[in-house]
PAZA-667749 format. One line per 2 residues: number of its first residue (from 1); their letters; for each residue x, y, z of C-alpha. Coordinates in nm, 4 decimals. Example, Ala and Ser with C-alpha at 12.3 -4.5 7.8 and 13.67 -1.06 7.14 Angstrom:
1	as	1.2300,-0.4500,0.7800; 1.3670,-0.1060,0.7140
This chain:
1	mw	-0.4213,1.6915,-1.0902; -0.5838,1.4324,-0.8635
3	vd	-0.9631,1.4880,-0.7992; -1.2259,1.3060,-0.6186
5	yt	-1.0314,1.1907,-0.3413; -1.0731,1.2041,0.0261
7	ve	-0.7967,1.3106,0.2751; -0.8375,1.1541,0.6287
9	qg	-0.6766,1.3099,0.9257; -0.5730,1.1210,1.2228
11	vn	-0.3361,1.2233,1.5344; 0.0081,1.2936,1.3532
13	kf	-0.1000,1.1387,1.0340; -0.3004,1.1411,0.7101
15	rv	-0.3850,0.9245,0.4213; -0.5533,0.9783,0.0863
17	rg	-0.8594,0.7666,-0.0049; -1.0031,0.6721,-0.3323
19	dt	-1.3133,0.4597,-0.4243; -1.1220,0.1512,-0.2766
21	pt	-0.8672,0.1324,-0.0040; -0.5688,0.0869,-0.2322
23	ev	-0.6735,0.2848,-0.5242; -0.4003,0.5657,-0.4529
25	md	-0.1472,0.3185,-0.4420; -0.2652,0.1093,-0.7483
27	kg	-0.2387,0.4375,-0.9455; 0.0840,0.5531,-0.8127
29	ly	0.0391,0.8316,-0.5906; 0.2632,0.6309,-0.3180
31	sp	0.3393,0.3071,-0.2041; 0.3768,0.1101,0.1252
33	ed	0.7152,0.2387,0.2840; 0.7584,0.5329,0.1016
35	if	0.8883,0.8282,0.3134; 0.7776,1.1987,0.2141
37	vv	0.9309,1.5256,0.3690; 0.7101,1.8423,0.3403
39	na	0.9140,2.1546,0.1859; 0.9051,2.5143,0.2662
41	eg	0.6446,2.5409,-0.0218; 0.4022,2.2755,0.1271
43	wl	0.5075,1.9863,-0.1176; 0.5344,1.6265,-0.0133
45	vk	0.8838,1.5364,-0.1695; 0.9379,1.1626,-0.1733
47	vd	1.2835,1.0684,-0.0317; 1.4896,0.7453,0.0607
49	el	1.5161,0.6499,0.4293; 1.8691,0.7634,0.4719
51	sa	1.7911,1.1175,0.3110; 1.4794,1.1391,0.5421
53	lt	1.6889,1.0699,0.8551; 1.9539,1.2631,0.7585
55	el	1.7150,1.5726,0.7007; 1.5411,1.5175,1.0308
57	yd	1.8735,1.5190,1.2057; 1.9552,1.8498,1.0346
59	rk	1.6378,2.0270,1.1320; 1.6619,1.8983,1.4871
61	kn	2.0400,2.0282,1.5164; 1.9086,2.3623,1.3671
63	em	1.6500,2.4008,1.6442; 1.9039,2.3761,1.9357
């Protein structure tokens, strides 16, 4: 359980901020270039680039 952090929201993006700009990266929540996909339960699941692109393709194909 991570507490005492702020979630900042922008247009089509968000980030988690701690006491310093890199605190969440320093403590291992995520790293630059990480890719996450939100699953049906709302969890952000870390994936590699190929998996993310494949999942995005499958989602788009199923919407047609």
